[in-house]
TORKOL-4160 file (C-alpha; in steps of 0.2 Angstrom, whole numbers, padded with zeros to 4 digits, m for minus):
179
<pt num="1" X="m0082" Y="0145" Z="0155"/>
<pt num="2" X="m0099" Y="0151" Z="0159"/>
<pt num="3" X="m0116" Y="0140" Z="0154"/>
<pt num="4" X="m0118" Y="0151" Z="0138"/>
<pt num="5" X="m0101" Y="0148" Z="0130"/>
<pt num="6" X="m0104" Y="0142" Z="0113"/>
<pt num="7" X="m0091" Y="0128" Z="0113"/>
<pt num="8" X="m0098" Y="0121" Z="0129"/>
<pt num="9" X="m0115" Y="0120" Z="0121"/>
<pt num="10" X="m0109" Y="0114" Z="0104"/>
<pt num="11" X="m0099" Y="0100" Z="0115"/>
<pt num="12" X="m0116" Y="0097" Z="0126"/>
<pt num="13" X="m0126" Y="0096" Z="0110"/>
<pt num="14" X="m0116" Y="0082" Z="0099"/>
<pt num="15" X="m0104" Y="0074" Z="0112"/>
<pt num="16" X="m0116" Y="0059" Z="0115"/>
<pt num="17" X="m0120" Y="0056" Z="0097"/>
<pt num="18" X="m0104" Y="0057" Z="0092"/>
<pt num="19" X="m0098" Y="0045" Z="0104"/>
<pt num="20" X="m0111" Y="0033" Z="0098"/>
<pt num="21" X="m0108" Y="0036" Z="0080"/>
<pt num="22" X="m0089" Y="0031" Z="0085"/>
<pt num="23" X="m0094" Y="0016" Z="0095"/>
<pt num="24" X="m0105" Y="0009" Z="0080"/>
<pt num="25" X="m0089" Y="0008" Z="0071"/>
<pt num="26" X="m0075" Y="0003" Z="0084"/>
<pt num="27" X="m0086" Y="m0007" Z="0097"/>
<pt num="28" X="m0075" Y="0000" Z="0111"/>
<pt num="29" X="m0083" Y="0013" Z="0122"/>
<pt num="30" X="m0066" Y="0021" Z="0128"/>
<pt num="31" X="m0060" Y="0022" Z="0110"/>
<pt num="32" X="m0076" Y="0029" Z="0104"/>
<pt num="33" X="m0076" Y="0044" Z="0117"/>
<pt num="34" X="m0057" Y="0047" Z="0112"/>
<pt num="35" X="m0062" Y="0049" Z="0095"/>
<pt num="36" X="m0077" Y="0061" Z="0099"/>
<pt num="37" X="m0065" Y="0072" Z="0111"/>
<pt num="38" X="m0051" Y="0071" Z="0095"/>
<pt num="39" X="m0065" Y="0076" Z="0083"/>
<pt num="40" X="m0068" Y="0092" Z="0094"/>
<pt num="41" X="m0050" Y="0095" Z="0097"/>
<pt num="42" X="m0048" Y="0097" Z="0079"/>
<pt num="43" X="m0063" Y="0107" Z="0076"/>
<pt num="44" X="m0056" Y="0118" Z="0088"/>
<pt num="45" X="m0039" Y="0119" Z="0080"/>
<pt num="46" X="m0048" Y="0122" Z="0063"/>
<pt num="47" X="m0062" Y="0132" Z="0067"/>
<pt num="48" X="m0055" Y="0147" Z="0058"/>
<pt num="49" X="m0054" Y="0138" Z="0043"/>
<pt num="50" X="m0073" Y="0130" Z="0043"/>
<pt num="51" X="m0090" Y="0139" Z="0040"/>
<pt num="52" X="m0098" Y="0145" Z="0056"/>
<pt num="53" X="m0116" Y="0138" Z="0053"/>
<pt num="54" X="m0119" Y="0124" Z="0064"/>
<pt num="55" X="m0122" Y="0110" Z="0049"/>
<pt num="56" X="m0106" Y="0114" Z="0042"/>
<pt num="57" X="m0098" Y="0112" Z="0061"/>
<pt num="58" X="m0108" Y="0095" Z="0063"/>
<pt num="59" X="m0102" Y="0089" Z="0046"/>
<pt num="60" X="m0085" Y="0091" Z="0051"/>
<pt num="61" X="m0087" Y="0083" Z="0068"/>
<pt num="62" X="m0094" Y="0068" Z="0060"/>
<pt num="63" X="m0082" Y="0067" Z="0045"/>
<pt num="64" X="m0067" Y="0069" Z="0057"/>
<pt num="65" X="m0073" Y="0053" Z="0067"/>
<pt num="66" X="m0077" Y="0045" Z="0050"/>
<pt num="67" X="m0059" Y="0046" Z="0043"/>
<pt num="68" X="m0050" Y="0044" Z="0060"/>
<pt num="69" X="m0059" Y="0027" Z="0062"/>
<pt num="70" X="m0054" Y="0024" Z="0043"/>
<pt num="71" X="m0036" Y="0027" Z="0047"/>
<pt num="72" X="m0036" Y="0016" Z="0063"/>
<pt num="73" X="m0042" Y="0002" Z="0051"/>
<pt num="74" X="m0026" Y="0001" Z="0042"/>
<pt num="75" X="m0017" Y="m0003" Z="0060"/>
<pt num="76" X="m0032" Y="m0010" Z="0072"/>
<pt num="77" X="m0037" Y="m0028" Z="0067"/>
<pt num="78" X="m0053" Y="m0026" Z="0077"/>
<pt num="79" X="m0059" Y="m0011" Z="0067"/>
<pt num="80" X="m0052" Y="m0019" Z="0051"/>
<pt num="81" X="m0065" Y="m0033" Z="0056"/>
<pt num="82" X="m0079" Y="m0020" Z="0057"/>
<pt num="83" X="m0074" Y="m0014" Z="0039"/>
<pt num="84" X="m0074" Y="m0031" Z="0033"/>
<pt num="85" X="m0091" Y="m0034" Z="0041"/>
<pt num="86" X="m0101" Y="m0021" Z="0033"/>
<pt num="87" X="m0091" Y="m0021" Z="0016"/>
<pt num="88" X="m0091" Y="m0002" Z="0021"/>
<pt num="89" X="m0081" Y="0008" Z="0007"/>
<pt num="90" X="m0073" Y="0025" Z="0010"/>
<pt num="91" X="m0085" Y="0032" Z="m0003"/>
<pt num="92" X="m0101" Y="0023" Z="0005"/>
<pt num="93" X="m0109" Y="0041" Z="0010"/>
<pt num="94" X="m0127" Y="0032" Z="0011"/>
<pt num="95" X="m0119" Y="0021" Z="0025"/>
<pt num="96" X="m0112" Y="0036" Z="0034"/>
<pt num="97" X="m0127" Y="0047" Z="0034"/>
<pt num="98" X="m0136" Y="0032" Z="0041"/>
<pt num="99" X="m0125" Y="0030" Z="0055"/>
<pt num="100" X="m0127" Y="0049" Z="0060"/>
<pt num="101" X="m0145" Y="0048" Z="0059"/>
<pt num="102" X="m0145" Y="0032" Z="0070"/>
<pt num="103" X="m0132" Y="0040" Z="0082"/>
<pt num="104" X="m0143" Y="0056" Z="0085"/>
<pt num="105" X="m0159" Y="0046" Z="0085"/>
<pt num="106" X="m0152" Y="0034" Z="0099"/>
<pt num="107" X="m0146" Y="0050" Z="0109"/>
<pt num="108" X="m0164" Y="0058" Z="0108"/>
<pt num="109" X="m0171" Y="0042" Z="0112"/>
<pt num="110" X="m0159" Y="0039" Z="0128"/>
<pt num="111" X="m0161" Y="0059" Z="0134"/>
<pt num="112" X="m0181" Y="0054" Z="0131"/>
<pt num="113" X="m0180" Y="0037" Z="0140"/>
<pt num="114" X="m0172" Y="0044" Z="0155"/>
<pt num="115" X="m0187" Y="0057" Z="0158"/>
<pt num="116" X="m0198" Y="0042" Z="0162"/>
<pt num="117" X="m0203" Y="0036" Z="0179"/>
<pt num="118" X="m0190" Y="0022" Z="0184"/>
<pt num="119" X="m0201" Y="0007" Z="0181"/>
<pt num="120" X="m0208" Y="0015" Z="0164"/>
<pt num="121" X="m0190" Y="0017" Z="0160"/>
<pt num="122" X="m0184" Y="m0001" Z="0164"/>
<pt num="123" X="m0198" Y="m0008" Z="0154"/>
<pt num="124" X="m0195" Y="0002" Z="0139"/>
<pt num="125" X="m0176" Y="0001" Z="0138"/>
<pt num="126" X="m0178" Y="m0019" Z="0142"/>
<pt num="127" X="m0191" Y="m0021" Z="0127"/>
<pt num="128" X="m0186" Y="m0007" Z="0113"/>
<pt num="129" X="m0166" Y="m0005" Z="0119"/>
<pt num="130" X="m0161" Y="m0023" Z="0125"/>
<pt num="131" X="m0174" Y="m0032" Z="0114"/>
<pt num="132" X="m0183" Y="m0043" Z="0127"/>
<pt num="133" X="m0200" Y="m0049" Z="0124"/>
<pt num="134" X="m0215" Y="m0045" Z="0135"/>
<pt num="135" X="m0214" Y="m0062" Z="0143"/>
<pt num="136" X="m0196" Y="m0061" Z="0147"/>
<pt num="137" X="m0197" Y="m0044" Z="0156"/>
<pt num="138" X="m0212" Y="m0050" Z="0167"/>
<pt num="139" X="m0202" Y="m0065" Z="0172"/>
<pt num="140" X="m0187" Y="m0054" Z="0175"/>
<pt num="141" X="m0197" Y="m0040" Z="0184"/>
<pt num="142" X="m0210" Y="m0053" Z="0191"/>
<pt num="143" X="m0223" Y="m0042" Z="0185"/>
<pt num="144" X="m0238" Y="m0046" Z="0174"/>
<pt num="145" X="m0239" Y="m0045" Z="0155"/>
<pt num="146" X="m0253" Y="m0032" Z="0156"/>
<pt num="147" X="m0244" Y="m0021" Z="0167"/>
<pt num="148" X="m0229" Y="m0021" Z="0154"/>
<pt num="149" X="m0241" Y="m0017" Z="0139"/>
<pt num="150" X="m0249" Y="m0002" Z="0150"/>
<pt num="151" X="m0232" Y="0004" Z="0154"/>
<pt num="152" X="m0226" Y="0003" Z="0136"/>
<pt num="153" X="m0241" Y="0012" Z="0131"/>
<pt num="154" X="m0237" Y="0026" Z="0144"/>
<pt num="155" X="m0220" Y="0026" Z="0138"/>
<pt num="156" X="m0223" Y="0028" Z="0119"/>
<pt num="157" X="m0236" Y="0042" Z="0124"/>
<pt num="158" X="m0223" Y="0052" Z="0133"/>
<pt num="159" X="m0209" Y="0049" Z="0117"/>
<pt num="160" X="m0223" Y="0055" Z="0105"/>
<pt num="161" X="m0225" Y="0071" Z="0116"/>
<pt num="162" X="m0207" Y="0075" Z="0118"/>
<pt num="163" X="m0198" Y="0069" Z="0101"/>
<pt num="164" X="m0202" Y="0077" Z="0085"/>
<pt num="165" X="m0213" Y="0070" Z="0074"/>
<pt num="166" X="m0198" Y="0065" Z="0062"/>
<pt num="167" X="m0191" Y="0055" Z="0077"/>
<pt num="168" X="m0209" Y="0047" Z="0084"/>
<pt num="169" X="m0213" Y="0041" Z="0068"/>
<pt num="170" X="m0196" Y="0031" Z="0067"/>
<pt num="171" X="m0199" Y="0024" Z="0084"/>
<pt num="172" X="m0218" Y="0020" Z="0080"/>
<pt num="173" X="m0213" Y="0010" Z="0064"/>
<pt num="174" X="m0197" Y="0002" Z="0073"/>
<pt num="175" X="m0206" Y="m0003" Z="0087"/>
<pt num="176" X="m0224" Y="m0006" Z="0084"/>
<pt num="177" X="m0221" Y="m0026" Z="0082"/>
<pt num="178" X="m0217" Y="m0027" Z="0100"/>
<pt num="179" X="m0235" Y="m0024" Z="0106"/>
């Protein structure tokens, strides 16, 4: 396969989002990766019966994971606890759509964060992903709170420039309270 292979490009584009989507439900990284890989295998086996536009393929992949997790929930106590905790019903399409959006959002955020300089990336991750306060970050990294605030402003500036306006408005809304 070369770098322009459409299957390879499709896999590269959606694999991480699908893993995160599955992980949200099963809280097991290895199982989530298996579910994402299985979704692609199902797609490759069924692709002749699926519309060729990307939205249909994406819907198939996420739905394959959704139903695979649902089927696992009948057998697994861990996954069953997730369904009980969230009160999720098989027909709860709004929750499903929110989880798809969140998975894609988190993938975009992590990809953008990885482009930041190491120090800024560390502060942004500790603050916005791990949920540490400025004081906790300052204590752990042994730097001033003003440095943390400056790095967070720089990081948000990069996020704003690299993420689409839709994603950035979500980031801004979610993280504004951390300044």
